TIRO-487113 format. One line per field, with one value per residue (C-alpha): residue in one letter; x, y, z. Coordinates in Angstrom, 2 decimals, padded with zeros to 5 digits, m for minus. Layout:
% residues N
aa: [a / ...]
X: [X / ...]
Y: [Y / ...]
Z: [Z / ...]
END
This chain:
% residues 173
aa: [x / x / x / x / x / x / x / x / x / x / x / x / x / x / x / x / x / x / x / x / x / x / x / x / x / x / x / x / x / x / x / x / x / x / x / x / x / x / x / x / x / x / x / x / x / x / x / x / x / x / x / x / x / x / x / x / x / x / x / x / x / x / x / x / x / x / x / x / x / x / x / x / x / x / x / x / x / x / x / x / x / x / x / x / x / x / x / x / x / x / x / x / x / x / x / x / x / x / x / x / x / x / x / x / x / x / x / x / x / x / x / x / x / x / x / x / x / x / x / x / x / x / x / x / x / x / x / x / x / x / x / x / x / x / x / x / x / x / x / x / x / x / x / x / x / x / x / x / x / x / x / x / x / x / x / x / x / x / x / x / x / x / x / x / x / x / x / x / x / x / x / x / x]
X: [m092.51 / m095.29 / m097.13 / m099.43 / m099.39 / m102.32 / m099.94 / m099.30 / m100.83 / m100.17 / m097.20 / m097.99 / m098.48 / m095.20 / m093.09 / m089.97 / m088.51 / m085.05 / m083.84 / m083.22 / m083.33 / m081.65 / m083.11 / m082.77 / m085.43 / m085.98 / m088.69 / m087.78 / m084.45 / m081.85 / m084.34 / m084.74 / m086.96 / m090.07 / m092.56 / m093.10 / m091.85 / m094.19 / m097.05 / m096.10 / m096.21 / m099.57 / m101.10 / m101.57 / m098.76 / m100.07 / m098.33 / m098.89 / m096.30 / m093.35 / m093.09 / m091.05 / m093.91 / m096.12 / m094.92 / m095.95 / m099.67 / m101.61 / m098.50 / m099.04 / m095.76 / m094.51 / m091.52 / m091.31 / m088.96 / m087.21 / m084.21 / m084.12 / m080.93 / m080.76 / m081.21 / m084.86 / m086.58 / m090.03 / m092.24 / m094.84 / m095.61 / m095.08 / m092.13 / m094.50 / m096.50 / m095.57 / m094.66 / m094.66 / m091.05 / m089.28 / m091.55 / m090.69 / m087.69 / m085.66 / m083.03 / m081.06 / m083.90 / m086.66 / m089.01 / m091.30 / m088.89 / m091.69 / m092.95 / m089.90 / m087.96 / m087.93 / m087.38 / m085.52 / m085.44 / m082.57 / m083.40 / m080.86 / m079.84 / m077.45 / m074.72 / m074.89 / m073.06 / m075.28 / m075.07 / m073.32 / m076.57 / m078.12 / m075.33 / m075.59 / m079.35 / m079.23 / m076.63 / m078.62 / m081.83 / m080.18 / m078.56 / m081.96 / m083.73 / m081.04 / m081.64 / m085.37 / m085.11 / m082.02 / m082.54 / m081.49 / m077.81 / m075.15 / m075.15 / m078.89 / m078.65 / m078.70 / m079.48 / m082.48 / m080.09 / m079.22 / m082.87 / m084.01 / m080.80 / m082.52 / m084.73 / m083.02 / m079.64 / m080.24 / m078.83 / m076.34 / m072.58 / m072.56 / m073.62 / m070.59 / m071.28 / m067.96 / m068.70 / m072.24 / m071.18 / m068.29 / m070.70 / m072.89 / m072.83 / m070.25 / m072.11 / m075.61 / m075.35]
Y: [m011.34 / m008.80 / m009.02 / m005.94 / m004.58 / m002.58 / m000.57 / 002.45 / 005.70 / 008.45 / 010.65 / 014.32 / 016.53 / 017.75 / 015.31 / 014.48 / 010.97 / 011.85 / 009.38 / 005.62 / 003.94 / 000.51 / m001.63 / m005.19 / m007.48 / m011.13 / m012.76 / m014.08 / m012.33 / m014.39 / m016.80 / m016.58 / m017.86 / m018.66 / m016.14 / m014.25 / m010.94 / m011.18 / m011.96 / m008.89 / m006.58 / m008.05 / m007.75 / m011.55 / m012.36 / m014.69 / m013.23 / m016.59 / m018.20 / m016.92 / m015.18 / m012.44 / m011.54 / m010.30 / m006.71 / m006.77 / m007.20 / m004.66 / m003.07 / m001.81 / m001.53 / m002.15 / m001.57 / m000.84 / m003.83 / m006.65 / m008.64 / m012.18 / m014.05 / m015.67 / m012.27 / m012.59 / m009.23 / m008.92 / m005.82 / m004.75 / m001.13 / 000.80 / 003.21 / 005.96 / 005.49 / 006.09 / 002.81 / 002.79 / 001.82 / 004.68 / 005.59 / 008.78 / 009.90 / 012.84 / 013.30 / 016.53 / 019.09 / 016.96 / 015.07 / 012.13 / 010.35 / 008.06 / 011.10 / 011.29 / 007.97 / 004.47 / 001.70 / m001.47 / m004.33 / m006.83 / m010.14 / m010.27 / m008.88 / m006.13 / m008.68 / m011.44 / m010.92 / m010.32 / m012.54 / m011.81 / m012.13 / m009.47 / m006.99 / m007.67 / m007.14 / m004.12 / m002.46 / m003.21 / m001.92 / 001.20 / 002.00 / 001.64 / 003.78 / 006.49 / 006.54 / 007.05 / 009.44 / 011.55 / 013.33 / 010.00 / 010.87 / 008.69 / 010.83 / 010.38 / 006.58 / 005.93 / 003.37 / 003.33 / 004.13 / 007.41 / 008.77 / 007.30 / 006.98 / 006.90 / 004.02 / 001.98 / 000.39 / m001.27 / m002.23 / m002.72 / m003.30 / m006.32 / m004.23 / m003.40 / 000.19 / 000.36 / m002.74 / m001.46 / 002.05 / 000.72 / m001.06 / 001.94 / 003.49 / 006.37 / 008.45 / 007.91 / 010.59]
Z: [m000.64 / 000.21 / 003.56 / 003.69 / 007.21 / 008.46 / 010.59 / 008.38 / 007.28 / 004.79 / 005.20 / 006.04 / 002.96 / 001.55 / 003.51 / 001.48 / 001.99 / 003.17 / 005.79 / 005.87 / 009.34 / 009.83 / 012.55 / 013.83 / 015.14 / 016.23 / 018.23 / 020.71 / 020.73 / 018.91 / 017.34 / 013.63 / 010.83 / 012.87 / 011.38 / 014.67 / 013.33 / 010.33 / 012.79 / 014.82 / 011.85 / 010.77 / 014.27 / 014.59 / 017.15 / 019.75 / 022.86 / 024.67 / 022.42 / 024.48 / 027.87 / 026.25 / 023.99 / 026.87 / 026.51 / 022.82 / 023.65 / 021.53 / 020.01 / 016.44 / 014.59 / 011.08 / 008.91 / 005.20 / 004.51 / 006.32 / 005.24 / 006.62 / 007.59 / 004.12 / 002.35 / 001.41 / 001.12 / 002.72 / 002.25 / 004.76 / 003.81 / 000.60 / 000.87 / m000.20 / 002.99 / 006.62 / 008.35 / 012.16 / 012.81 / 014.50 / 017.39 / 019.31 / 017.32 / 016.12 / 013.39 / 013.75 / 014.21 / 012.61 / 014.95 / 014.07 / 011.78 / 010.50 / 008.57 / 006.29 / 006.59 / 005.23 / 007.81 / 007.08 / 009.63 / 009.57 / 011.11 / 013.95 / 017.24 / 018.54 / 019.34 / 016.75 / 013.44 / 010.41 / 007.35 / 004.11 / 002.24 / 004.50 / 003.79 / 000.03 / 000.02 / 002.29 / 000.08 / m003.14 / m001.58 / m000.18 / m003.60 / m005.23 / m002.60 / m002.90 / m006.74 / m006.25 / m003.29 / m003.78 / m000.44 / 001.30 / 001.12 / 002.66 / 005.81 / 006.09 / 006.43 / 010.21 / 012.84 / 015.13 / 017.90 / 016.21 / 016.15 / 019.47 / 021.56 / 024.94 / 023.90 / 021.15 / 020.53 / 017.10 / 014.72 / 017.50 / 017.96 / 015.59 / 012.58 / 010.45 / 009.31 / 007.50 / 005.50 / 004.65 / 003.74 / 001.70 / m000.59 / m001.34 / m004.71 / m004.65 / m007.15 / m005.79 / m003.16]
END
């Protein structure tokens, strides 16, 4: 499903898409399937709905894609555009990861196991992205925690990197 977010802009001229960032998100934390994440990415979240939303007042964020608990794929921003998912970030020597990355949100938390359907969809989408953007090599598929370690912990300790990486196409990158 496509939910066009207003929270994006053009990538800088000459920016090569070369990084995939895996995130997790749920609103409130640990509550799934209620539409609040979609509302956040579309700037229509009513922060009065839950006390934990107060800090989100006026926040303008987005992701390219989101994979729900049942494996449904939602798109918010074209992968050719710059979504606002990484914030202040750095990968190796490159700053501003939004400029050259694709962000995928998994509906979840750092500490709850992700669903089989989510791994299957994430693997399929990653394989497809790597075919279209060969600079996204296996070593350039990272967590939000890897590009913003002082601020972020996602996708968290419950994310099975070995399972995920084991499903990636061996000859893609």
